LORONU-768402 format. One line per 4 residues: number of its first residue (from 1); their letters; for each residue x, y, z of C-alpha. Coordinates in nm, 4 decimals. Each point is the difference from the previous one (the first is absolute). Layout:
residues N
NUM> A> X,Y,Z; ...
end
This chain:
residues 427
1> MTAA> 4.1631,-0.4178,0.8443; -0.1459,0.1988,0.2888; 0.1567,0.0179,0.3437; -0.1142,-0.1558,0.3253
5> ALTR> -0.0279,0.2316,0.3002; 0.2932,0.0328,0.2373; -0.0215,-0.2256,0.3021; 0.0697,0.1412,0.3444
9> DQAR> 0.3373,-0.1727,0.0107; 0.0935,0.1370,-0.3424; -0.1111,0.3479,0.1029; 0.2024,-0.0231,0.3201
13> AAAE> 0.3126,-0.1024,-0.1914; -0.0569,0.2834,-0.2487; -0.0441,0.2489,0.2850; 0.3209,-0.1120,0.1655
17> RVMA> 0.1777,0.0488,-0.3325; -0.1498,0.3481,-0.0367; 0.1039,0.1014,0.3508; 0.3546,-0.1210,-0.0606
21> RCDE> 0.0154,0.1860,-0.3296; -0.1247,0.3184,0.1652; 0.2960,-0.0353,0.2345; 0.2369,-0.0475,-0.2939
25> LAAI> -0.1327,0.3118,-0.1698; 0.0239,0.1959,0.3263; 0.3726,-0.0733,0.0030; 0.0312,0.2009,-0.3234
29> SETP> 0.0175,0.3450,0.1500; 0.1821,0.3291,-0.0447; 0.1025,-0.0209,0.3657; 0.0458,-0.3115,0.2137
33> EALT> -0.1729,0.1442,0.3070; -0.3207,0.1231,-0.1707; -0.1799,-0.1410,-0.3041; 0.0083,0.2526,-0.2829
37> RVYL> -0.0319,-0.0964,-0.3676; -0.0755,0.2805,-0.2434; -0.0650,0.0231,-0.3714; 0.2870,-0.0526,-0.2469
41> SPEH> 0.2519,-0.0681,0.2756; 0.2494,-0.2880,0.0144; -0.2396,-0.1589,0.2503; -0.2840,0.0253,-0.2509
45> RRAN> 0.2179,-0.1838,-0.2528; 0.0810,-0.2767,0.2497; -0.3633,-0.0384,0.1054; -0.1111,-0.0318,-0.3628
49> ALVG> 0.2609,-0.2684,-0.0635; -0.1059,-0.1990,0.3062; -0.3736,0.0258,-0.0711; 0.0564,-0.0748,-0.3679
53> GWMR> 0.1715,-0.3228,0.0984; -0.2966,-0.1003,0.2169; -0.2343,0.0761,-0.2889; 0.1992,-0.2327,-0.2286
57> QAGM> -0.0091,-0.2758,0.2616; -0.3797,0.0358,0.0031; -0.0140,-0.0629,-0.3758; -0.0147,0.3553,-0.1336
61> TVHQ> 0.1864,0.1706,-0.2794; 0.1556,0.3157,0.1421; 0.1034,0.3422,-0.1222; 0.0727,0.3446,0.1424
65> DGAG> -0.2012,0.2714,-0.1714; 0.1034,0.3494,-0.1043; -0.0847,0.1517,0.3382; 0.1849,-0.2602,0.2079
69> NICG> -0.2977,-0.2146,0.0966; 0.0762,-0.3734,0.0222; -0.2658,-0.1964,-0.1896; -0.0804,-0.3699,-0.0264
73> RYEG> -0.2503,-0.1758,-0.2259; -0.1550,-0.3439,0.0370; -0.1517,-0.0766,-0.3373; -0.3640,-0.0945,-0.0364
77> ATAG> -0.1451,-0.2960,-0.1836; 0.0304,0.2032,-0.3204; 0.3205,0.1893,-0.0719; -0.0466,0.3747,0.0079
81> ARAL> -0.3164,-0.0124,0.2107; -0.1090,0.2991,0.2025; 0.1476,0.0058,0.3475; -0.1261,0.0290,0.3533
85> LLGS> 0.2571,0.2323,0.1558; 0.1156,-0.0492,0.3599; 0.2600,0.1797,0.2046; 0.1078,0.2888,0.2188
89> HLDT> 0.3177,0.2022,0.0567; 0.3548,-0.0824,0.1060; 0.1169,0.3460,0.1114; -0.0295,0.1170,0.3609
93> VRDA> -0.0190,0.3109,0.2096; 0.3009,0.0800,0.2159; 0.0372,-0.2157,0.3120; -0.2782,-0.2204,-0.1333
97> GRYD> -0.1721,-0.3226,0.0877; 0.0535,-0.3059,-0.2170; -0.3540,-0.0866,-0.1108; -0.1426,0.3208,-0.1507
101> GPLG> 0.0217,-0.0802,-0.3725; 0.2160,-0.3131,-0.0132; -0.2684,-0.2145,0.1647; -0.2274,0.0651,-0.2983
105> VLTA> 0.2680,-0.0869,-0.2537; 0.1108,-0.3181,0.1741; -0.3513,-0.1359,0.0628; -0.0768,0.0586,-0.3690
109> IEAV> 0.3046,-0.2077,-0.0911; -0.1318,-0.2770,0.2256; -0.3351,0.0044,-0.1803; 0.1826,-0.0560,-0.3283
113> HHLH> 0.2265,-0.2621,0.1562; -0.3102,-0.1967,0.1020; -0.1240,-0.0004,-0.3598; 0.3403,-0.0900,-0.1392
117> RQNA> 0.0462,-0.2906,0.2383; -0.3188,-0.1546,-0.1439; 0.0855,0.0982,-0.3571; -0.3322,0.1855,-0.0083
121> RLPL> -0.0618,0.2497,-0.2786; -0.3015,0.2290,0.0195; -0.1903,0.2034,-0.2600; 0.1720,0.3146,0.1279
125> AIEV> 0.3737,0.0293,0.0443; 0.1190,0.1053,0.3456; 0.2514,0.2824,0.0247; 0.1781,0.1166,0.3133
129> VGFG> 0.1673,0.3385,0.0291; 0.2294,0.1397,0.2672; -0.0323,0.3750,-0.0455; 0.3230,0.1935,0.0412
133> DEEG> -0.1518,0.3084,0.1582; -0.3243,0.0446,0.1892; 0.1101,0.1930,0.3066; 0.1579,0.2936,-0.1848
137> VRFG> 0.2799,0.0336,0.2561; 0.2856,0.0848,-0.2348; -0.1574,0.2392,-0.2494; -0.3052,0.1170,0.1915
141> ITLL> -0.2425,-0.1456,-0.2561; -0.2063,-0.3036,0.0952; -0.1076,-0.2933,-0.2204; 0.2759,0.0428,-0.2582
145> GSRA> 0.0113,-0.3729,-0.0746; -0.3725,-0.0557,-0.0397; -0.0546,0.3259,-0.1880; 0.2632,-0.1092,-0.2507
149> LAGT> -0.1788,-0.3314,-0.0543; -0.3315,0.1858,-0.0385; 0.1543,0.2455,-0.2453; -0.0758,0.3038,0.2162
153> WPEG> 0.3553,0.1101,0.0780; 0.0254,0.3666,-0.1116; 0.3145,0.0827,-0.1933; 0.0882,0.2850,0.2360
157> WLDQ> 0.0670,-0.2451,0.2816; 0.3368,-0.0863,-0.1541; 0.1344,0.3362,0.1220; -0.1068,-0.0597,0.3599
161> KDGE> 0.3003,-0.0018,0.2366; 0.0755,-0.1982,0.3114; 0.1371,0.1443,0.3224; 0.3515,0.0051,-0.1425
165> GFRL> -0.1024,0.1824,-0.3176; 0.0177,-0.3134,-0.2173; -0.2550,0.0045,-0.2825; -0.2390,-0.2886,-0.0475
169> ADAL> 0.1117,-0.0276,-0.3631; 0.3622,-0.0409,0.1108; -0.0975,-0.2540,0.2652; -0.1774,-0.2095,-0.2643
173> HEFG> 0.3085,0.0149,-0.2210; 0.2284,-0.1008,0.2883; -0.2353,-0.2909,0.0746; 0.0510,-0.1214,-0.3587
177> LDPH> -0.3300,0.1290,-0.1392; -0.0662,0.2458,-0.2814; -0.1898,0.2975,0.1466; -0.1478,0.0718,-0.3407
181> RVAD> -0.1567,-0.3462,-0.0139; -0.1920,0.0013,0.3270; -0.3148,0.0040,-0.2129; 0.0890,-0.3522,-0.1151
185> AARP> -0.1089,-0.1214,0.3453; -0.3617,0.0957,-0.0785; -0.2269,-0.2961,-0.0604; -0.2773,0.0017,-0.2604
189> VDDI> -0.3358,0.0055,0.1737; -0.1133,-0.3202,-0.1733; 0.2998,-0.1945,0.1357; -0.1304,0.0012,0.3579
193> AAYL> -0.3385,-0.1121,0.1334; 0.0246,0.1239,0.3598; 0.2407,0.0694,0.2858; 0.0001,-0.1603,0.3454
197> ELHI> 0.2264,0.1195,0.2791; 0.0603,-0.1637,0.3369; 0.1301,0.2362,0.2670; 0.0273,0.0372,0.3746
201> EQGP> -0.2830,0.2144,0.1343; 0.2287,0.2688,0.1513; -0.2771,0.0679,0.2504; -0.1655,-0.1609,0.3050
205> CLEQ> -0.3487,-0.0867,-0.1296; 0.0539,-0.3694,-0.0786; 0.1843,-0.0553,0.3266; -0.2845,0.1642,0.1928
209> ADRA> -0.2492,-0.2214,-0.1860; 0.2177,-0.3066,0.0761; 0.0208,-0.0901,-0.3681; 0.3061,-0.0879,-0.2057
213> LGVV> -0.1355,0.1150,-0.3380; -0.2221,0.2725,-0.1404; -0.1211,0.1148,-0.3401; 0.0713,0.3604,-0.0975
217> TAIN> -0.2952,0.2073,-0.1207; 0.1879,0.3107,-0.1096; 0.3340,0.1740,0.0332; -0.0451,0.3326,0.1709
221> GARR> 0.0287,0.3205,-0.1916; 0.2134,0.2661,0.1645; 0.0423,0.3765,0.0164; 0.3062,0.1669,0.1523
225> LNCT> 0.0227,0.3695,0.0758; 0.2437,0.2508,0.1458; -0.2010,0.2373,0.2179; 0.0933,0.3290,0.1678
229> FTGQ> -0.1613,0.2100,0.2708; 0.1490,0.3503,0.0158; -0.0527,0.2414,0.2865; 0.2266,0.2419,0.1843
233> AGHA> 0.3079,-0.0840,0.2020; 0.0262,0.1845,0.3283; 0.1563,0.0074,0.3442; -0.1234,-0.2886,0.2127
237> GTVP> -0.0124,0.2175,0.3109; -0.1447,0.3277,-0.1245; -0.2836,-0.0820,-0.2440; -0.3293,-0.0633,0.1847
241> MGQR> -0.1757,-0.3277,-0.0791; -0.2972,0.1726,-0.1595; 0.2170,0.1947,-0.2432; 0.2100,-0.2832,-0.1314
245> RDAL> 0.0035,-0.1322,-0.3560; 0.1610,-0.3313,0.0897; 0.0472,-0.2107,-0.3127; 0.0905,-0.3150,0.1918
249> AGAA> -0.3138,0.0243,0.2142; -0.2062,0.0180,-0.3206; 0.1799,-0.3016,-0.1433; -0.0515,-0.1927,0.3248
253> EWMT> -0.3740,0.0737,-0.0031; -0.0215,-0.1201,-0.3598; 0.1942,-0.3174,0.0788; -0.2541,-0.0868,0.2675
257> EIEQ> -0.2835,0.0604,-0.2454; 0.1719,-0.2157,-0.2632; 0.0048,-0.2902,0.2439; -0.3615,0.0464,0.1115
261> VTGR> -0.1542,0.0709,-0.3401; 0.1803,-0.2847,-0.1752; -0.0988,-0.2401,0.2776; -0.3648,0.0839,-0.0644
265> AGPD> 0.0294,-0.0113,-0.3798; 0.0177,-0.3789,-0.0268; 0.2128,-0.2972,0.1041; 0.1978,-0.0130,-0.3252
269> LVAT> 0.1101,0.3657,-0.0071; 0.3226,0.1054,0.1708; 0.1832,0.3298,0.0390; 0.3460,0.0681,0.1376
273> VGAL> 0.2033,0.3074,0.0840; 0.3468,-0.1456,-0.0316; 0.2265,0.3046,0.0208; -0.0233,0.3299,0.1853
277> QCRP> 0.2403,0.2941,0.0223; -0.0525,0.3384,0.1587; 0.1890,0.3261,-0.0409; 0.1899,0.1708,0.1481
281> GAVN> 0.0131,-0.3115,0.2199; 0.1293,0.1600,0.3215; -0.1256,-0.0747,0.3507; -0.0769,0.3658,0.0709
285> VIPG> -0.1575,0.0993,-0.3325; -0.3629,-0.0423,-0.1125; 0.0053,-0.2080,-0.3202; -0.0668,0.2205,-0.3001
289> QARL> -0.0165,-0.2874,-0.2456; -0.0883,-0.3693,0.0226; 0.0604,-0.2356,-0.2893; -0.1504,-0.3481,-0.0007
293> TLDI> -0.0717,-0.2836,-0.2379; -0.3325,-0.1702,-0.0554; -0.0350,-0.3519,-0.1413; -0.3545,-0.1314,-0.0513
297> RGPE> -0.0956,-0.3357,-0.1487; -0.3097,-0.2005,-0.0830; -0.1243,-0.2733,-0.2352; -0.2554,0.2175,-0.1859
301> EEPL> 0.0614,0.3290,-0.1787; -0.3201,0.1877,0.0857; 0.0145,-0.0420,0.3809; 0.3722,0.0727,-0.0084
305> DALL> -0.0448,0.3279,-0.1854; -0.2930,0.0945,0.2237; 0.2153,-0.0541,0.3084; 0.2820,0.2097,-0.1429
309> DDLL> -0.2381,0.2852,-0.0845; -0.1442,-0.0123,0.3511; 0.3402,0.0034,0.1693; 0.1263,0.2901,-0.2094
313> ARAG> -0.3162,0.1991,0.0684; 0.0465,-0.0563,0.3721; 0.3615,0.1172,-0.0223; -0.1162,0.3181,-0.1711
317> AIAE> -0.2627,0.0620,0.2676; 0.2548,-0.0493,0.2784; 0.2389,0.2403,-0.1694; -0.2674,0.2653,-0.0444
321> RRRL> -0.1129,-0.0225,0.3617; 0.3558,0.0203,0.1284; 0.1010,0.2808,-0.2411; 0.2418,-0.2275,-0.1840
325> TFDA> 0.0412,-0.0896,-0.3649; -0.0087,-0.3584,-0.1262; 0.1496,-0.1411,-0.3194; 0.0072,-0.3571,-0.1321
329> DEFY> 0.1976,-0.1415,-0.2919; -0.0866,-0.3499,-0.1218; 0.3202,-0.1661,-0.1196; -0.1129,-0.3619,-0.0430
333> RIAA> -0.3231,-0.1626,-0.1170; -0.0731,-0.3563,-0.0969; -0.3433,-0.1364,-0.0759; -0.1590,-0.2837,0.1934
337> TACD> 0.0346,-0.3319,-0.1833; -0.2946,-0.2378,0.0171; 0.0857,-0.3680,-0.0175; -0.1914,-0.1959,-0.2623
341> TGLQ> -0.3163,-0.1483,0.1513; 0.0257,-0.3209,-0.2015; 0.3578,-0.0590,0.1112; -0.0962,0.0816,0.3590
345> HHLA> -0.2700,-0.2672,-0.0178; 0.2406,-0.2693,-0.1170; 0.2644,0.0978,0.2551; -0.2667,-0.0074,0.2730
349> EAVM> -0.1113,-0.3491,-0.1031; 0.3586,-0.1244,0.0229; 0.0515,0.1657,0.3383; -0.3232,-0.1490,0.1345
353> EVQG> 0.1122,-0.3470,-0.1064; 0.3132,0.0198,0.2147; -0.1090,0.2366,0.2788; -0.3767,-0.0408,0.0323
357> DAPH> -0.0836,0.3630,-0.0678; 0.1405,0.2854,-0.2059; 0.0111,0.3449,0.1605; 0.0076,0.2919,-0.2437
361> LPSG> 0.1949,0.3169,0.0743; 0.1553,0.2971,-0.1804; 0.3721,0.0589,-0.0300; 0.1247,0.3157,0.1636
365> AGHD> 0.3380,-0.0267,-0.1720; 0.0804,0.0304,-0.3690; 0.1005,-0.2981,-0.2153; 0.1135,-0.0865,-0.3514
369> AIAL> -0.3593,-0.0989,-0.0756; -0.0785,0.3731,-0.0220; 0.2124,0.0428,-0.3122; -0.1205,-0.3206,-0.1619
373> SDHW> -0.3667,0.0879,0.0556; 0.0330,0.2577,-0.2781; -0.0266,-0.2884,-0.2487; -0.0933,-0.3234,0.1784
377> PVAM> -0.2359,-0.1238,0.2728; 0.1901,-0.0381,0.3276; -0.0553,-0.1680,0.3342; 0.2004,-0.0520,0.3168
381> LFVR> 0.0288,-0.2581,0.2760; 0.1166,0.1245,0.3399; 0.1968,-0.2053,0.2529; -0.0085,0.0884,0.3695
385> CKGG> 0.3118,0.1645,0.1406; 0.0842,0.0194,0.3684; -0.1198,0.3191,0.1639; -0.0714,0.1496,-0.3406
389> ISHH> 0.3653,0.1080,-0.0060; 0.1603,0.0638,-0.3378; 0.2863,0.2059,-0.1472; 0.1921,-0.1025,0.3117
393> PAES> 0.2369,-0.2845,0.0947; -0.2685,-0.1370,0.2347; -0.2211,-0.0862,-0.2990; -0.1091,-0.3600,0.0559
397> VTTD> -0.2186,-0.2747,-0.1450; -0.0359,-0.3630,0.1077; 0.0754,-0.3103,-0.2027; -0.3504,-0.1303,0.0732
401> DVAL> -0.1606,0.3135,-0.1432; 0.2235,-0.0117,-0.3059; -0.0946,-0.3656,-0.0554; -0.3695,0.0930,0.0050
405> AIQA> 0.0721,0.2881,-0.2360; 0.1800,-0.2258,-0.2475; -0.2881,-0.2479,0.0079; -0.2599,0.2705,-0.0679
409> YTRA> 0.2128,0.1847,-0.2550; 0.0801,-0.3132,-0.1973; -0.3667,-0.1043,-0.0032; -0.1044,0.3426,-0.1270
413> VTHL> 0.2766,0.0147,-0.2616; -0.0812,-0.3485,-0.1312; -0.3720,0.0723,-0.0171; 0.0427,0.3378,-0.1663
417> ATNT> 0.2500,-0.1290,-0.2545; -0.2282,-0.2921,-0.0820; -0.3153,0.2092,-0.0429; 0.0985,0.2595,-0.2567
421> ALDL> -0.3553,0.1256,-0.0595; -0.0434,0.1453,0.3482; -0.2173,0.3046,0.0509; 0.2587,0.2576,0.1003
425> NHG> -0.1470,0.3340,0.0988; 0.3100,0.2110,-0.0478; 0.0115,0.3204,0.2013
end
């Protein structure tokens, strides 16, 4: 039996349930005054138990895997069928909002609940996962939950320590998991057909376009660097302006160029200097050294690398002209992740049915879909958030927008799980 589409009233009731459940999850926090829920903590355990219960109510069989992800399965028309995987993460940053991650898990549960209520079984099974770690707050490594499911968790990560010196391996053991069996969380490639993730946009584009929903084209790649301009410290009153080797002045000139050059490079490329320190750091001393970070992101690898090369060349030219030295150390790199064009098409059709049009946009933030794209086609549906604010208590979505999202998401899930011979252009 196939499933009828959600009516507006059903979608509204589902959205109200999701909003209430987001509030319940937000109450599970390390501190009562600020939402914080990190990997392998007592709060993680409580969140898994609560979400697992909601999965069972929606008709799923539930288990916690070897990495601490909470997983539910709604069987297809044939037992053991391949699955369409849905989900997002349940961990948070510190002093977080309540929708980044959980909204995707809870709307996925509602999609399954809609099928279960009609006793509908589809050619593909539907699985929902609440990943235990996406943010990387506790151990400084992002996507631990989804990388475990994808089988790309390097063994050396078990020795990573948190801020209190507690090893990841010991944290897994304390959580009731065997650190030597994390690999058991990996899913065979043939078990899963594709992955869909619903998430708040975490940016202002949908709000500016006055649209509730958008289809993600790609998840931005990123490069992060520690950069240093080195000159000569000197007395602020005695060294003439023309004889100075002011490292901070060189860094400031480069920062201005970063803003201007990136602005001209294309609307989807962004660059940020997020931290700056100068030494000696006294009011009456010319800075002899300026250290700054550079974070650049974009949805395509070639333009992103071209921008980085350009910016570094400009830094070198500034340093040479000012009689400084410049050094850059790249400490983080993640490739851009293209969303599957076939999945984008089906998500866009569902969004158009409920919204009238389907804007497409890249994601500037990272998501679990990055890890899963190593093996499976992925796609994402964005939901408007107020002011584009995320990773902050002011993070906000409306019940009306969530209702539209559930309608579109459920339509897309039902269609994709019914049409197992879709042309998926992975990667």
